[in-house]
C-alpha positions as CSV (number, residue, x, y, z in Angstrom):
1,M,0.0,0.0,0.0
2,K,1.0,3.6,-0.4
3,A,1.9,5.6,2.7
4,I,3.7,8.8,3.7
5,V,6.9,8.1,5.4
6,Q,9.7,10.1,7.1
7,S,13.1,9.0,8.3
8,K,14.2,12.3,9.9
9,Y,12.8,15.5,11.4
10,G,12.6,18.6,9.3
11,S,10.6,20.6,6.8
12,P,7.8,19.1,4.6
13,A,10.5,17.9,2.3
14,V,11.3,15.0,4.6
15,L,7.9,13.5,3.8
16,S,7.6,11.1,0.8
17,V,5.3,8.5,-0.6
18,A,6.5,4.9,-0.3
19,E,5.2,1.3,-0.8
20,V,4.9,-0.4,2.6
21,A,3.3,-3.5,3.9
22,Q,-0.5,-3.4,4.5
23,P,-1.2,-3.9,8.2
24,I,-2.9,-7.1,9.4
25,P,-5.5,-6.4,12.1
26,K,-5.1,-8.0,15.5
27,A,-8.1,-9.6,17.3
28,N,-9.3,-6.3,18.7
29,E,-8.5,-4.2,15.6
30,V,-10.3,-3.0,12.6
31,L,-8.7,-2.7,9.2
32,V,-9.9,0.5,7.5
33,R,-9.4,1.6,3.9
34,V,-8.6,5.3,4.5
35,H,-10.5,7.5,2.0
36,A,-9.5,10.9,3.6
37,A,-7.4,12.4,6.3
38,S,-6.9,15.9,7.5
39,V,-4.0,18.0,8.5
40,H,-3.6,19.9,11.7
41,A,-0.8,21.4,13.9
42,G,0.0,18.1,15.6
43,D,1.2,16.7,12.2
44,W,3.5,19.7,11.9
45,H,4.9,19.1,15.4
46,L,5.6,15.4,14.7
47,M,7.2,16.2,11.3
48,R,9.5,18.8,12.8
49,G,10.1,17.1,16.1
50,Q,9.3,20.5,17.8
51,P,8.9,21.3,20.6
52,F,11.3,18.7,22.0
53,L,8.6,17.6,24.3
54,V,7.1,15.9,21.2
55,R,10.3,13.7,21.0
56,L,10.0,12.8,24.6
57,M,6.4,11.8,24.4
58,Y,6.5,9.8,21.2
59,G,10.1,8.5,21.1
60,G,12.8,9.2,18.6
61,W,15.1,11.9,20.1
62,F,17.3,12.1,17.0
63,T,15.1,10.3,14.4
64,P,11.3,9.7,14.4
65,K,10.0,6.4,15.6
66,I,6.6,7.1,14.1
67,P,7.1,6.1,10.4
68,T,3.8,7.5,9.2
69,I,2.1,10.5,10.8
70,G,-1.5,11.5,10.5
71,T,-4.2,11.5,13.1
72,D,-7.6,12.4,11.7
73,M,-9.1,9.9,9.3
74,A,-12.3,8.5,7.8
75,G,-12.8,5.5,5.7
76,R,-14.5,2.2,5.1
77,V,-14.0,-1.0,7.2
78,E,-12.4,-3.7,5.1
79,A,-12.0,-6.4,7.8
80,V,-12.3,-6.9,11.5
81,G,-10.4,-9.0,14.1
82,A,-12.0,-12.0,15.8
83,A,-12.8,-10.0,19.0
84,V,-14.3,-7.0,17.3
85,T,-18.0,-6.5,18.1
86,Q,-18.9,-2.9,17.1
87,F,-18.0,-2.8,13.4
88,Q,-18.3,-5.0,10.3
89,P,-17.0,-4.7,6.8
90,G,-18.6,-1.9,4.8
91,D,-19.1,0.4,7.8
92,E,-18.0,4.0,7.2
93,V,-16.0,5.2,10.2
94,F,-14.0,8.1,11.5
95,G,-11.5,8.4,14.2
96,D,-8.5,10.0,16.0
97,L,-5.4,7.8,15.9
98,S,-3.2,9.8,18.3
99,A,-3.6,7.2,21.1
100,C,-2.8,4.2,18.8
101,G,0.3,5.0,16.8
102,F,-0.9,7.6,14.2
103,G,-0.6,6.5,10.6
104,A,-3.6,8.2,8.9
105,F,-1.6,9.3,5.9
106,A,-1.8,5.9,4.3
107,E,-4.1,3.8,2.3
108,Y,-4.9,1.4,5.2
109,V,-4.7,1.5,9.0
110,A,-5.3,-1.2,11.5
111,V,-6.5,0.3,14.8
112,P,-8.4,-0.8,18.0
113,E,-12.1,-0.6,17.5
114,T,-12.3,1.8,20.5
115,A,-10.5,4.5,18.4
116,L,-13.3,4.6,15.9
117,G,-16.9,5.7,15.6
118,L,-19.5,5.5,12.9
119,K,-19.3,8.6,10.8
120,P,-22.1,11.1,10.8
121,D,-24.7,10.1,8.2
122,N,-24.9,13.5,6.7
123,L,-21.2,13.9,6.0
124,T,-19.0,12.6,3.2
125,L,-15.9,10.8,4.1
126,E,-13.8,13.8,3.3
127,Q,-15.9,16.0,5.6
128,A,-15.8,13.4,8.4
129,A,-12.0,13.3,8.3
130,T,-11.9,16.9,9.5
131,V,-13.8,16.2,12.6
132,P,-12.0,14.0,15.2
133,V,-9.0,16.0,16.6
134,S,-10.3,19.5,16.1
135,A,-13.9,19.0,17.1
136,L,-12.9,16.9,20.1
137,A,-10.5,19.6,21.2
138,A,-13.3,22.2,20.9
139,L,-15.7,19.9,22.8
140,H,-13.3,19.1,25.6
141,G,-12.1,22.7,25.9
142,L,-15.6,24.3,26.1
143,R,-17.6,21.6,27.9
144,D,-15.1,20.0,30.2
145,V,-12.4,22.5,30.9
146,G,-14.3,25.8,30.3
147,Q,-17.6,24.5,31.7
148,V,-19.5,26.7,29.2
149,Q,-23.1,27.5,30.2
150,P,-26.1,29.0,28.4
151,G,-26.1,32.8,28.5
152,Q,-22.4,33.1,29.1
153,K,-20.2,35.4,27.0
154,V,-17.4,33.6,25.3
155,L,-14.4,35.0,23.5
156,I,-12.8,32.6,20.9
157,T,-9.4,33.4,19.4
158,G,-8.2,31.7,16.2
159,A,-11.9,31.3,15.3
160,S,-11.2,30.6,11.6
161,G,-9.0,27.6,12.2
162,G,-9.8,23.9,12.6
163,V,-10.4,24.0,16.4
164,G,-11.8,27.5,16.4
165,S,-14.3,27.0,13.7
166,Y,-15.8,24.1,15.6
167,A,-15.6,26.0,18.9
168,V,-17.7,28.9,17.6
169,Q,-20.4,26.5,16.5
170,M,-20.5,24.5,19.7
171,A,-20.5,27.5,22.0
172,K,-23.5,28.9,20.0
173,A,-25.2,25.4,20.1
174,W,-24.9,25.5,23.9
175,G,-26.5,28.9,24.2
176,A,-23.5,31.2,24.6
177,T,-22.9,34.7,23.1
178,V,-19.8,34.4,21.0
179,T,-17.2,37.0,20.1
180,A,-14.8,35.6,17.6
181,L,-11.3,36.9,16.7
182,C,-9.7,36.3,13.3
183,R,-7.9,38.1,10.5
184,P,-9.9,40.4,8.2
185,Q,-9.9,38.0,5.2
186,K,-11.5,35.3,7.3
187,M,-14.3,37.3,8.9
188,T,-17.0,36.4,6.4
189,M,-16.5,32.7,7.0
190,V,-16.5,33.0,10.8
191,R,-19.7,35.1,10.6
192,S,-21.3,32.2,8.6
193,L,-20.6,29.9,11.6
194,G,-23.0,32.0,13.8
195,A,-20.6,34.2,15.8
196,D,-22.5,37.1,17.4
197,E,-19.5,39.5,16.9
198,V,-16.4,39.0,14.7
199,V,-13.4,41.3,15.4
200,D,-10.1,41.7,13.6
201,S,-7.5,40.0,15.8
202,Q,-5.0,42.6,14.7
203,R,-7.1,45.3,16.4
204,I,-7.4,43.7,19.8
205,D,-5.4,46.4,21.5
206,S,-7.9,49.1,20.4
207,V,-10.9,47.5,22.2
208,D,-11.9,47.9,25.8
209,W,-13.2,44.5,26.9
210,Q,-12.2,44.5,30.6
211,N,-14.3,42.1,32.7
212,Q,-16.4,41.1,29.8
213,Y,-16.1,37.4,29.3
214,D,-17.1,34.3,31.3
215,L,-14.8,32.2,29.2
216,I,-11.9,32.8,26.9
217,F,-11.2,29.9,24.5
218,D,-7.7,30.6,23.1
219,A,-7.4,28.5,20.0
220,A,-4.7,30.7,18.6
221,A,-2.3,30.5,21.6
222,Y,-2.5,34.3,21.5
223,E,0.7,36.0,22.4
224,P,1.1,37.5,24.9
225,F,-1.7,35.5,26.5
226,D,-1.8,37.7,29.6
227,R,-3.2,40.5,27.5
228,L,-6.4,38.5,27.3
229,L,-6.8,37.9,31.1
230,P,-8.2,41.4,32.0
231,M,-11.0,40.6,29.6
232,L,-12.2,37.8,32.0
233,K,-15.0,38.5,34.5
234,P,-13.8,38.1,38.1
235,Q,-14.8,34.4,38.1
236,G,-13.9,33.7,34.5
237,I,-12.0,30.9,32.9
238,Y,-9.2,31.1,30.3
239,V,-8.5,27.9,28.3
240,M,-5.3,27.7,26.3
241,V,-5.5,25.3,23.4
242,G,-2.1,24.3,22.0
243,G,0.9,26.6,22.2
244,D,4.6,25.8,22.5
245,T,6.3,24.4,25.6
246,W,7.2,27.8,27.0
247,Q,3.7,29.1,26.5
248,I,2.2,26.1,28.2
249,F,4.7,26.3,31.1
250,R,4.1,30.0,31.5
251,A,0.3,29.6,31.5
252,L,0.4,26.9,34.1
253,L,2.8,28.9,36.3
254,F,0.9,32.1,35.9
255,G,-2.4,30.3,36.3
256,G,-1.3,28.9,39.7
257,W,-0.2,32.4,40.9
258,L,-3.4,34.0,39.6
259,S,-5.7,31.4,41.2
260,K,-4.2,32.3,44.6
261,R,-4.9,36.0,44.2
262,S,-8.3,35.9,42.4
263,Q,-11.1,33.7,41.3
264,R,-10.0,33.8,37.7
265,Q,-8.6,30.5,36.4
266,V,-6.0,29.7,33.7
267,K,-6.2,26.2,32.3
268,C,-4.4,24.3,29.5
269,L,-6.4,21.8,27.4
270,M,-5.2,18.2,27.4
271,S,-7.7,16.5,25.0
272,E,-7.8,12.7,24.8
273,P,-9.8,10.9,22.2
274,N,-12.6,8.6,23.3
275,Q,-15.3,6.8,21.6
276,A,-18.2,8.3,23.6
277,D,-17.3,11.8,22.5
278,L,-17.0,10.7,18.8
279,A,-20.7,9.6,19.3
280,T,-21.5,13.0,20.8
281,L,-20.0,14.8,17.8
282,K,-21.9,12.5,15.4
283,A,-25.1,13.4,17.1
284,M,-24.3,17.2,17.1
285,I,-23.4,17.1,13.4
286,E,-26.5,15.1,12.4
287,A,-28.7,17.5,14.4
288,G,-27.2,20.4,12.3
289,Q,-25.5,22.1,15.3
290,V,-22.0,21.7,13.9
291,R,-20.6,21.5,10.3
292,P,-17.1,21.1,8.9
293,V,-15.4,23.8,6.9
294,I,-13.0,22.6,4.3
295,D,-10.4,25.1,3.0
296,R,-8.5,22.9,0.4
297,R,-8.1,19.3,-0.7
298,Y,-4.8,17.7,-1.7
299,P,-4.0,14.2,-2.9
300,L,-1.9,12.0,-0.6
301,S,1.2,12.6,-2.7
302,E,0.9,16.4,-2.1
303,L,0.9,16.2,1.7
304,P,4.1,18.3,1.8
305,D,2.3,21.1,0.0
306,A,-0.7,20.8,2.3
307,I,1.5,21.3,5.3
308,R,3.3,24.2,3.7
309,H,-0.2,25.8,3.2
310,L,-0.9,25.2,6.9
311,E,2.4,26.8,7.8
312,Q,1.3,30.0,6.1
313,R,-1.5,30.4,8.6
314,Q,-4.0,31.3,6.0
315,V,-6.2,28.2,6.4
316,Q,-9.9,28.7,6.9
317,G,-11.3,25.6,8.6
318,K,-9.5,22.3,7.7
319,V,-7.2,21.0,5.0
320,V,-8.2,17.5,3.7
321,I,-5.9,14.8,2.2
322,V,-7.7,12.6,-0.3
323,V,-6.3,9.1,-0.1
């Protein structure tokens, strides 16, 4: 089968298409013919080996131990192991492979059945491939970490990106009033997602939003993040999504200091895939509460170009890899 492989860390040029052995599913695994995958920041980090925390977490201090990257995928079940009970050949599924070895940028994957869910009935496989990582991050950040409630005021940075575009829609579905930050050329798309107010992220210094928001969902790892904190209400919550090692360390350190001196809270999102929340996303999408936004599509062989496009920070929604 064809798969994207890399033997060293570096720029997108380290990625290439190769013929590799098709995986054989174990007893608890499902063999999926991948029809589409999507690109997100985690793929960039694994490709580059940056920050170095990535190398500690996934092995390969000098060279990568993950031969094929790729996390989000959607496809059709080809075969199932003897112990699999939830799926059968022909089922259309989607999933987040970050907890089971990655490998979405390939024609086939063999993964535990617990990593997969039945795809939403109203999405194509390409659309479904954009959902797992980004939508799960939005779900966990808003519902679990941010504890969003109906009637609250929520500020979302990076609202035009993969995570941010899902976060805008979810916050609205749960009854919040949403202010979205993005660049001017992306404002039309973000408005179409239902944001109540869309503001140029480059003009944030010119607005007076002190003590305005119950929740700040920082999908852009806004820098400096402490510029956002005065915008929180006295009991507000700031949630950082992503960011480099220094940003995360500083947020945790400052958050501990802040929580001792006020009721404001600074939290970092640690999102873990799980099957129950894939089902939650399926239900929200089928109910029309959330929809994917696809920026561009690339064939598998052009994954390096897709990641270069991501690096330019001009993406609106998600970039899809058609396998």
